[in-house]
N, C-alpha and C positions, 0 to 999 in steps of 0.2 A: 200228512197233507191228507188233506178231507174229500171225499166225494159224495155225494147226495144224489139222489136216484129216485125217481118215481117209476114204480114196476108194480104188478098184478096182484092185489090185495092175497093170492092164496099161494106165492112165491116165498119158499121159507129163507131169510137169510145165510143161513147156514150154507145153502145151496151158492150162494154168490160167493161167499167167504171160499169154500172148496175150490170154486173157479177159478178165482184168484190166485188160489196157490198150486193151480195145477198150467196157471200160465208160467209158472216157472221163471219170473224175473228175479235172478239172484240178488239185486241189490235190495229187495223186498226182505224186510227183517221180520216185522210183525204187522197183523191185520186184526183188526176190533171193529166190531159192530157199536155205532156210539150211540143210535138213537131210530126209532122205528115212531112213524107217525100215520093217523089214520085222522080224518074228518076235513074240515073246510081248512084251506084250498085245495085240498089233494082230491081229484074225482072218488065217486063212490067206490067204486070197484080198483082200485087202485093204492099205495101204501107211499109212504116216503122210509126211506133207509138210508141213513148215513154211515160212512166208514170212515175210519181214520188207517191210512198205511203209513207206515213207518220203514223210510229207508237210512241203509247204513251201509256202509264198505269197512272194511279193514285195512283196504290197500291204498286209497285213494280220497283226495277232500272232495266230496260232491256239490258241484256245481250247478245253481238254479237252473239252468238250461237243460242240463241232461235228466236231472229228475223233473224237468217240465214235458221232456219229452215223453219219458218211461211213463208219467202220471198220466197223460194224454192216452198214450197206445193202451194203458189198461182198462182207463175207462171209457175209451169206443170200442173195446173189445166188450167189455161188460155192456153196453148199451145195446151191441148188436147181438148179444150172445141172450140176451134177458129182456129184449124189445122195450128197451128201459127207455126213459127222456130224461133231461134234465130239470130241475124247477125253474119255472120262470123267475 
């Protein structure tokens, strides 16, 4: 699953990846930065960061509703933690 956020230009993507790891969600297998973008239509003091989160379980088949809930929880935490917004 991917998530794109608009954050302050000075924020390092490594800080966001580190925070995602600290959330300790056991079904998150891999985190990676997909893209960073600055320029129109993103405000001049902001940048857009896109991340890919890979979910996996060795014990169960993952259902969409379960992953959607976890993904939303992670997204909400990132938005709060980094004062981020979602692109329009």
